[in-house]
C-alpha positions in Angstrom: 45.9 13.0 -36.8 44.6 16.1 -38.5 43.4 19.2 -36.6 39.9 18.5 -37.8 40.1 14.9 -36.4 41.4 16.2 -33.1 38.5 18.7 -32.8 36.0 16.0 -33.6 37.6 13.6 -31.1 37.7 16.4 -28.4 34.0 17.2 -29.1 33.1 13.5 -28.8 34.9 13.3 -25.4 33.1 16.5 -24.2 29.7 15.0 -25.3 30.4 11.7 -23.7 31.4 13.4 -20.4 28.3 15.6 -20.5 26.1 12.5 -21.0 27.7 10.6 -18.1 27.5 13.7 -15.8 23.9 14.2 -16.9 23.0 10.6 -16.2 24.6 10.7 -12.8 22.8 13.9 -11.9 19.4 12.6 -13.0 20.0 9.5 -10.9 20.3 11.7 -7.9 22.2 10.9 -4.8 22.6 7.3 -5.6 19.9 6.3 -3.1 18.3 3.3 -4.8 15.6 3.0 -2.1 12.4 4.8 -3.2 11.0 4.4 0.3 14.0 5.9 2.2 12.6 9.4 2.5 9.2 8.1 3.5 10.5 5.7 6.1 12.7 8.4 7.5 9.6 10.6 7.9 7.7 7.7 9.5 10.5 7.3 12.1 10.6 11.1 12.7 6.8 11.4 13.1 6.2 8.2 15.1 6.4 9.7 18.6 4.4 12.8 17.6 1.6 10.6 16.2 1.6 8.4 19.3 1.3 11.4 21.6 -1.4 13.0 19.5 -3.5 9.8 19.4 -3.3 9.3 23.1 -5.9 12.1 23.3 -8.6 9.8 21.9 -9.8 8.8 18.4 -11.2 11.9 16.8 -9.3 14.5 18.8 -6.1 12.5 18.4 -6.5 12.2 14.7 -7.0 16.0 14.5 -3.9 16.6 16.6 -1.9 14.1 14.4 -3.0 15.9 11.2 0.2 17.9 10.7 2.2 14.7 11.0 -0.2 12.9 8.6 0.1 15.7 6.1 3.9 15.4 6.2 3.6 11.6 5.7 1.2 12.1 2.8 3.7 14.4 1.2 6.5 11.9 1.4 4.4 8.8 0.8 5.3 6.4 -2.0 2.9 6.0 -4.9 1.5 2.6 -3.6 -0.1 4.2 -0.5 -0.5 7.9 -1.6 -4.2 7.5 -2.2 -4.6 6.0 1.3 -2.8 9.0 2.8 -4.8 11.4 0.7 -8.1 9.8 1.9 -7.0 9.9 5.6 -5.9 13.5 5.5 -9.0 14.6 3.6 -11.3 12.9 6.1 -9.6 14.4 9.1 -9.4 17.8 7.5 -13.2 17.6 6.8 -13.9 16.9 10.5 -11.6 19.6 11.6 -13.2 22.1 9.3 -16.7 21.2 10.3 -15.8 21.7 14.0 -14.0 24.9 13.3 -16.9 26.3 11.2 -19.2 25.5 14.1 -16.9 27.3 16.5 -16.3 24.3 18.7 -13.3 22.5 20.0 -12.9 18.8 19.2 -11.7 18.1 22.8 -14.9 19.4 24.4 -17.6 18.9 21.8 -20.3 16.5 22.9 -22.5 15.2 20.1 -25.2 14.3 22.6 -25.2 17.7 24.2 -23.8 20.2 21.8 -23.5 23.9 22.7 -26.6 25.9 22.0 -24.6 28.0 19.6 -24.1 25.1 17.2 -26.8 25.2 14.5 -28.6 22.1 13.1 -26.6 22.5 9.9 -23.3 22.6 11.8 -24.3 19.5 13.8 -25.2 17.7 10.6 -21.8 18.7 9.0 -19.9 17.5 12.1 -21.8 14.3 12.2 -21.3 13.6 8.5 -17.6 14.3 8.7 -17.3 12.1 11.8 -19.2 9.2 10.2 -17.0 9.5 7.0 -13.8 9.5 9.2 -15.1 6.5 11.1 -16.1 4.6 7.9 -14.7 1.3 6.8 -13.0 2.9 3.9 -11.1 5.3 6.1 -10.3 2.4 8.6 -9.0 0.3 5.7 -6.8 3.2 4.5 -5.4 3.7 8.0 -4.7 0.0 8.2 -2.8 0.0 4.9 -0.6 2.9 5.9 0.1 1.2 9.3 0.9 -2.1 7.5 3.2 -0.3 5.0 5.1 1.3 7.9 5.6 -2.0 9.6 6.4 -4.0 6.5 8.5 -1.6 4.5 9.9 0.8 7.1 10.2 -1.8 9.9 8.6 0.5 12.4 5.0 0.9 13.7 3.3 4.2 12.9 1.7 4.2 16.4 -1.9 4.3 15.0 
């Protein structure tokens, strides 16, 4: 074999090795389960979500918001829009309450503090209605179903 042929053969081997290494690197850790990271997050957050929701519907959802944000971040494509909707609706209510300077745990819609303006009351009511809507309930139902079916664990909603 001539020196030129040896160099070409060596170059071909280097290119082949580089392609194989590149392919393996792009494949990642070899974890073929696209839901593994999400399911791990569901299991890690399950207890926190359950404890937060024990405070009641709206207050519990606000307390669970950090867990829901983490779940949204790890969510697979098929339920990402549902998580985005849930997180957005809870965030809207939290913001409306915060802007009004009231605590979700003590706010009474029927007897709001005198310091809450009519505009703030309207913003809180609008956010609460949107959070309690059928659309939000359906999204919550889908993420719960996904956790049970794919991750084999309830989300504690």
